[in-house]
Structures are given as structure tokens and as C-alpha cells.
N, C-alpha and C positions, 0 to 999 in steps of 0.2 A: 504494499500500499504506499503510495507515493505521499509526500507533504508538500503542500505548496509552500512557495515561498512568501513571506511577509512583503506586502506592497510599501513602498517607499511613501510619504506624505509630507507636504509642506508643513512648515512651524505653523503657519495661521490656522490650519486645519486642525484644531485640537479641540477637546471638550474635556473642561476641568470642573470638577463638583469641589465645591467648600463645605464642609460641615461644621456646624457650631451648635455645641449643646446647650440647650435652653437652662439657663441659672444653674449651672453643672453644679457647684459645690451645695447650693440648698437643695437641689434635687436628690444628689445622692444621700445627704442627710435625711431627706423626708421619706426616701426609699427605703431606709432602715427603721423609719417611724411614721408609717402610715396613718396613725391617726391626727398627724400634723398637715395632711395634705391640702385642707382648705385654711390654714391657719397662717397667719404673718409669720414668717421664719426669718432669720436673719444668722448668718455665720460670723462668729466673732474671733479675734485673736487678740490676746492681751486685753487692752481696752477699746480696741476700734472694730467697726464693721468691716469686713471683708467683702460680703456679697449679700443679697437677700433675694427671696423668691418674688414673684410678680405681686401676689396677695399684699405683701409688705410695702411694696413700692407703690401699690394703688393706695392703701390706707394710710401711709405715711405721707403721701401727696409730696414725693421729691426730697424729704427729709432724711430718707434713708439711703445715703449714699456710698460709695467706696471710701474707706479712711474716716468715715464719721464717727464721732465719740460715742460708745455704746449709752453713756448717759444722756446725751443728747437726742438719740435716737429713741430712747424711753421716754424721755419728756413730750416727743412729738406723737408717738405710738405706744403708749403703755402697754397694750396687748401683745407686744412683740414676743415671740419664743426665740430666746436665743441659745445657740448651739455652739459649743466651742470647736473651732475648727483648727487647734494648733498641732493636732496629730493628721497628717496627711495620707496617712497609711490608706483610711478608706476612698480617698479620693483618687490615689494613685491606682488603685486595684480597679475601680471603676473605669478609669481612663482606659488601663491595658484591656479590661473586659470589651470595653467598646470596639478599639482596635481589633483584638482579636476577632471579634464578630465580623467586623468589616471585612478583612482578609479572608476569612472562611466562606463568606457569602460571595465575595469576588471569585475566589479559586473555584467555588462550583460552577459559577456561570461561564467562566473562561472554559473550564472541562466540558461543559453543555456545547457551547459555541464549536469549540475544537473538533467535538466528535460529529457535529451536524456539518461543518465545512471541510473537513479531512485535512484541517491545519495545524499548526503548532497553536496551543493555548494563548490567546492574548494575553499580554503582560498589561496588568493596571498598577502603576506607581503609587503608592500610598504614604505621605508624609504627615506625621504628626506634630503639632505645634502646641506646646503646653500640655495642658490635661485635657482640654475641652475643644481644641479645633483639629481639623484633618484635611488635609487635601489630596483628592485623588483624580489622577489622569485616566479617564475610561475612555480614550480616543480609540484605540485598539479594540475593545469589547464592544462599543457603539458600532464601529465599521463592520465589525464581524455580524451585529445583530442586522443591520442595513442589507449587507451581502447574502444572510441567511433568510432574508424576508421573514424575519420573526417578530417584527416590532413595526405597530402602526405609526404614520406621519402624523403624530399629536403631539401638543406640548402638556404637560403636566404641571400644574401651579400657575404662578403668575408669570405675566413676560413683560420685560421693559425694553425699550428701543425697537430698531428694525434692523434688517440688513438682507441686501439684494442678493447675497450669495445662496443660492438654494443648496448648494452641498453643506456649506455650515449650518444653515438652516436645519436641514435632515439631521444632521450630526448632533446639533443641541437637542431637537426633538427626542431623540433615543436615549441622549443623556438625560434629560430629564424625567423621562421613564424610569431608567435606571435608579435615579437618585430617589424618585418615590419609592419604587420596590423595596430597595434597601433600607430606606427611613422606617418603612412599615416594619420589615425584619427587625431592625434593631431597637423598635419602640417595644416590639412584643418579647424580643427576647431580653432587652435589659431594664424595661419600665422607665427609660429616659427618652425624653422627647427631644427633638433636634431640628435646626433650620438648616436650609441648603441653599446655596447659590451655584449657579451653573452658567459658565461662559466660556469663552475660548482662551481665556488667560487667568492667571493665580490673582492678577489685580481685581479683575472684573468680577470674578466670582467671588471675592472675598467682599466686595462692595454690595453685592446682589443678596448675600447671606443676611444681611442686616436690614434689608428694603421691608421684608414681610415677617414680623417676629410676633408672637412664638410659634413654633411648631407649624413651619410653613416653608415653601421653598419659592426662588424666584429666578427665572431664565433671563440673563441679561445679552441682548442682541448687540454687536459693537458697532452698528454704523455711525451711530451719534453719541458714542462714549466720548469723544474728545470736547465736546460743546458740554456735556453734563459734568465731566471732571473740572473745567474751568469754575464751576459754581462752587466746588467744595473747598475745605479747609485743605491745605498740602497735608496736615498731619493725617489726615485720613487715609491717604496713600501709604501702603506698605512699602517700608523702605525709607519712609522721610520721617526719620525718628527726631529726638530732642536735639542730638548733637547737631544734624544737619541744618534743623531749623535756628538752632541759636547762633551757629555760624554766620547764616545769612542775615539774621537780625543784627548782629554785632557790624557786619559790613555796611549793611543800609544806613545804620545811625552815624557810622563814621564817614559816609559819603553822602551824608546829606539827603538820604531818601527816606523823608519822614511818613511816606504813604504805607510802608510796612509790608508784609505780605501776608494779607489776610485770607486769600483764595489762591488756588491754583493759578488762576489767569494772573495775578500778580507775579508769579515766580517766572512766567512765560514772557511778562513784560519785560522784566528786568533781563531774563536771560535766554529768551527764545529766540536772538538774531544770529542763529547760525554758528559758524566756528568761533566768531569772536564771543558769543555768549558761554559757549561750551569752556573756552579758554577762562573767561573771568570766574564761571563757577568753580572750574576746576582749582583755581588758585586759591580760591576761599576755601574749600574743601581738602585740599592737598592731595586732588587725584582726579585726572580729567575723565578718566573712565567712570568713576563714581558720578560725576558731574552729568555725563552723558546718559548714564543710566536713570538719573533723578528725572532730566529734561525728558526723557523717553517716557516716563511714568506719567508725566504731567499731560503728555499729549495722548495717552491711552494706549501706548506702545509696550507691551511687556513679553518679552520671550523666556523669561524664568521657567525652569523647568520644574515640574513636581520629583523632588528627590526621594526616591524610596528610603526611608529612614529605618526600616526594620521595626522590630518590637523592643529591641534592647536601647535603654537611653545611653547617650553619650557621655553623661555625665549624672552622678549621684550626688546630692550634697544635703547637710542640716544646718539651720541656723538660728539663730537666737536674737530677736530684738529686743533692748530694753531700754528702762529710762536713765538708767545710770548703772556702770560697773565700775567701781574705783579700787578694788583691794585684790591681790593675787589670789586670796583665798576664793574670793567669788569668781574671777577669770577661771580658774582652776575647776570650780563646781560646774559651771556653765558649760565649759569644754567637755567635761566627764559626760554629761546628759546628750550633749550633741554627737559626741563621737560614740555613744552608745548606740544612738539612733542611726548612725550612719553604719557601724560595722553589723546592725541587725540588717540593714537593707542591702548592703554588701553580701552578706551570707545567702539571702534570698536569691540576690542577683546571680551569684554564684551558682546555684541550684537551677536557676531557670536557663541560663546562659553558658556556664561552664566556662568563664573568664574572671580575671582579677585584674585590678587597677596598678598602673604603674605611678601615676602622679598623685600626690594630696594637694590640696590647694586649702591656704588658710586666709579667710577674709576677714576683715575688721573694719569698723568705723569709730571714729571719735566726735564727741560732741562738738558741734560747731562745722561739721562737714556736710552738713544737709543730708541729702540723698546718695552722695558720693561715697563709696568705699574703695578700699585697698584691698587687693588680692596678691597671695604670693604663692608660687607652686613649686614644692619639692619632691624628690622621690618618696613614694610611698613606703613605710617600713616592711620589710619582708614578712612579719609575723602575720600580715593580712593573707598571705597564701594560704595558712593552713584553715582559715576561716572559708575562703572561698571554694578551696579545693576538696579539703577533707570532711570539712561541716563539722569538726570537733568543736564540741561544748568546751572544752577545757582551754582551746586556743582562743576563746573571746576575751578574758581577762588581761591576757598578755598583749593582744592587739590594741586593745584600748589603751593600756598603759603605754606601748610604744608610741601609738599616735598622738597620744596627749603630751609625750615628752618633745616629740617632734614641733607639735604645735606651738608649745609653750617657748622652745628654741628659736622657732620663727617670729613668734610675737616679740620676743626679747632683742633679737638682731635686728628687725626691720621696723618695729614699732617702738621700739624701747619700754614694752611692758614688762616692768619686773620690780621688785621689792625695792623700797627706796626712791622709787620715781612718782610723780602724781599724773594720773592719767584718768580719762573718765569715757568707757567705750561705750557706745550704745547697740553695736552690733557686733557678734562672733558667730561665724561660721567655719565649717571644714566640709570639704568635699572630695570626691574622686573622679579620677578621668582618665584617659589614656588607656582603654582597658586593652588587655591581651587575652587570648586563648589561654586558658588554664593549663590544658594537655601540654603546650608548648613548653610551660614552665615545670612541668613533673618531667617530660622528656628531657629537657636540658638540666635536670638536677637542681633548680633552684627549690631551697628549702627555707623553712622558717627559721632555722639556725645557721650562724655566719661560718661555724667551723665546719658544719655538713657543706656549706657552699665549697670552701675551700678544698676539702676532701673530695668533693664531686669533681672538682675542676681536675684534680691531681689525676684521679681515677682517668678521666676522659681523654686528657693528654696522654697518659700512660699507654691505654688502649691504642689510642691512634697511632703512636709511635711503634708500638709493638707491630702494628698492621703494616707500618711502611717500612721498617727495616727488621723485622723478626725479631728483634731482641732490644731491649732497652738498659743499656749499661747505665752505672750509677753515674758516671760523668757526663750523661745525656740530661739526667734529671735537673729541670729548671729549680734555681736558687730558692730555697724556701719551701719546696715542696715534696723533696726527697723522703723527709722524715713522715710525711704522711703518707705517701706512696707506700712505703715499708709497712707503716702500723695499720692501716686501714685493711690490708689482706690478712692480717694476724688477728688469731682468736682473742689475743691477749691486750688487745688495743685497749688503751685506757679512756678516760672519760673525755669527751670533746672540748669540755673546757679545758684541759691540760695541754691539749695539742692544737690549739689556735694559736698559728703564727702569723705574723705579717709577711705577705707575698715579696715585698720591696725589701724590707731591712732585715728579714728573717728573724725578729724579735718576739718572744712571746707576748701575746694579748691578753688581758686581763680586764675586769670589769664588764658592764653590760655591753650590748651592741653599738647603743650609741658612742661609747667610748671608744670602742674598737673601729668603729666607722671614722671618728676623728683621726685616730692614729694614722688609719691607712689613707684619709685624704693628706695630711701632714708629709706622709712618706711620698706621696704621689706628687704633691707640690714640689718637695725637694729634689726627687730622682727627674721630674721632667724639667725643673729650672736649669740641674746640672748638663742635661743633654739639649736642651734647647734654651739660651737665655730669654728669648722673646715670649715664652710660655709664662706668664705672670700670675696664672691661678690654676686650680685643678681645672677647672671647665676648659680654659684653652689648653691645658696640657693634654687633655682627653680629645680636643679637636685635632690636635696637631697628630695626634695617634691615629686620627680616622675612627676614633670611638664616641659614643654620644652616651653610654652607660657603663655604670661600673662592672657588669656581668661580661660585656664585651671587650672593656680595658685589659680584665685579666685574662679573656683567652688570647690576645694577641701578646700580652706581656709574658704570659708562662711559655707559649710557642717560641719564643725568641731563644 
């Protein structure tokens, strides 16, 4: 049975669906408490309202908005039901439940389409943004439906705008039917309602999703989109953020443009004069490509692809905002709480996706910094491997303590947060990123104990040289490794703590992992400075060796 090749299509012939779950946080909380279905519900964190359901918004008459103090909201609407939303676990799980259901439905429809047309299953990229937004490129699936003759040429939901492109019109008709069917499936399966926007670009689909709320959908036909966009605030465009807006406002003030930029039309009036405008905006933003992208968005041109994000998040974090944190005891206590949450999530993530993080980020904000914080990234302590890979409960306290020491070290070095100094923090956060497959770490011998790391390295180098030369003589054994090779194969091997030696200077290492790592970094700096005077730090020394991690550094170091 032959498989037909997928036909090529122009970029403009696309069908994008944007989903936005209605009052997501409140809806998830109400789903777990059905008796609150018709009650005014608000989700709170600390002393602020995060979001609310439509009943609360209606009764409070606009008084309950994001970041509204709870006390003020209760004065305006005393019957409000306040639900604590500080634990994001149920919302995170509900978001994953929705995306999993979307992927399952799309996979079933793709298989049905492939069976009818004798082709490969059409691919539908699914990109999740936050907990409550999803973009889906259903172009290939919609084209298959058209070719198979299985979808009537009718729009489902509201239609905004017009188009003279019959092919695009048919494509968006079928996409609207797919969206309607998928929404019905999701509502039945998750008991969560959602809106949809359908168009030929992510930007127009995102704008359409907000046109008819709640629990409805809108098709945005693109022919008159440019005129419609001119009436909007530029902040309504996805990609036109605070930074871009503030830079342009600053430029207009310095150049006597007092009219400002209230609408997209204002942006085009200032910078829409061809290459000169692109260059001016590029100078303001520091990047001409970004300037061109912004101006294209203002004109309704958006070729941004839906990037299939997969189910696994790129980063995992836990944060704590507070009114004031001025003592090291309070810092330590808050860090332990957030790190415990982070480790718990990493453990679940390891079970689901068989991976572990390489990088640890520590974020902080001082009083007076407004909403702007600072973040620093460092290598993730290797104790997390046992938590993610082996799921050992006994490894959790050790991982928490190791991450806490690393986070405190970052705060001390980069923020000056330590005993004897005055500080006032309003935010502390820890996060994990740069994930890698856990199996690769097991296969490479990465362990939670630094002694086993060096022993594993020596074993692999020993084994590799035996394969290449037949035998490994004592003179061929790398400095600082020979004792480990001999004792590793012996049944009389002593405890790992007694065997840990620095691979650079061959001196015995003592203390905990942090002290051992500090010793190794000092030796690396000293060794690489002698070899290359231009290498003024451990980071530059590793770069000069063509390595980016401690793991790869020792691989090259021990092989020489």
C-alpha cells in the first residue's frame, strides 16, 4: 500500500486555533467544589485577589480585579467566597489534563483522516502558553478533511471580517468545525469551558478568542484585519510587551512627540515609512529584526509558527512573594518551603518524563525594585539526580539541603544577603531548567555522590584504554585516578569518603560536596591559568578547553 506525499502549502494558507479556558483558576477550584457553581468565587494569594469567576465580576461591578486587595473586594461584595490559590498543584494538573485531552483527540482524528486518504497522519502542532492558553495548527488536518469530503462548508460560531480567498475561507470553515467538536469533547471530559479564536495567524486567532466570551468561538477572516488593528492599543498585540512599549514612549518624550502611542495607528504613523522607519525603531529597540516584526504585527502580518511544546515544561519554579524578609533565619525558612515544593515537583516530573534538570535559578527582589527582580543561574546540585531518577524518598532531604546551601551561596555572592548586612526582600524564588534525559546520566555514570563520579570516570577511561591498547599499564593511568582504578575493582575498597581525591592536584578531599566542588574549582583556575594566562576564571578556562560542564571537563582532562 503506497503512501501519498504530503502536499506543500503557502504560509498564508494556515488554520490556527487559539483556546483560552474561561476563568481557569476559579473554574478549577469550583470543579472541586460543585456547591460553589453559582456563587461569587475569588482566588486569592496572600492578601490579593488573583482572579475570579464571572458571577463575582458581575456582582462586584468591576471592583474585583487582578491584584485587588481582598479587604477591598469584600467591602464591595461581602458574599465573596475566597479560595486560597497559593498551591498551584491543582491548576497545574488541570492544565496538563486539558492539553493531554487535546493531543489525544487530535491523534484520533489524524488517524481517521490517514485511514480514509491512505496518507500519513496529518500533524497538528500544539503549543501551550501558561496554564490556560493553547495554540493549535490544524492546517494539515483541515486539508485532509476537505480532501476526504468529510466536512460541510459551514462556519461554526461567530464570524468577524471577510475574505475573497475561497481556499482560505473553506480552510477556516473546516477549522471552525474542528474547534467546535474539540471544545465539546473537552467540556464533556474536563468539565471546564473554554473560548476559541480561529484565523490564519496566531495573532488574529488570539484577538478572536477574546471577542465572544465565555464559552464561545469566533472566526477572524483576515482581509480587513489591518484596519481593525489600527484601532487597538499596541499592547493588545502578542509580542508588543512592556519593554517595547516603554522604550518607544521614552523615545517619543525625548524627541518632542507628545501625542504618544495610544493606538497601533500611532505606531505606524511614527515608524511606518519603509526602511527609514524600521531603522529608527531598530535603533530604539536595539534590533532591526525585532523592529520589523513589531511593524508587521501592526500591519496584521504574522508568520509566527505554532511550536509544538510537548507536554513537558521547559522550566519548573516555586516562588514566595512577601511584604518583608529582613533576617537570614526568615530567608532560610522561606527557601526551605519553596525548595521542598520544587523538589516535589521535580520528583513528579522525573516520573512522568524521565529527565532531570541541569540548571538551578535563584530569583530575588528587594523593596524598592518595583516589579523587577533579579535572577541568577548556577549548576543544579547533583543530589537531585536520585530524586528524579531513582525516586528514593531518603534522597529528598539531602537534595533539599544541598539546593538550600547553593541558593544561600548565590544570594550571598550576588545579592549581599548574609548575616551582618541590612536587606529587605519582597520575593524569593527557586527554579529548575535545562532538562536532560535521566537515562543519559545513568548511562554516563553521573551519581549523587562526587566520589562515585570520579570513580565512574576512572572506570570508563580504564575500560576505553583497554579496548584501544589491549592493556592499561600503570604509567598510562591519569594522574589522580590510578588509586581509584585499583581500589574500585577490589572487594576491599574503603568507604567513598576516604577515596575522594582532586583530579587536578591529587590531594584528598574532605568535607561536604560544596567544599569539595570549591576545592576543585580553585585547582581548575590555578591549573588553567598556568596553561593559558589569558584564562582568568574557571568559566573561561573550561571554555578554552572546549568544554561547558564539569562532566565534560574531566572527560578531556583525564584522557590527556
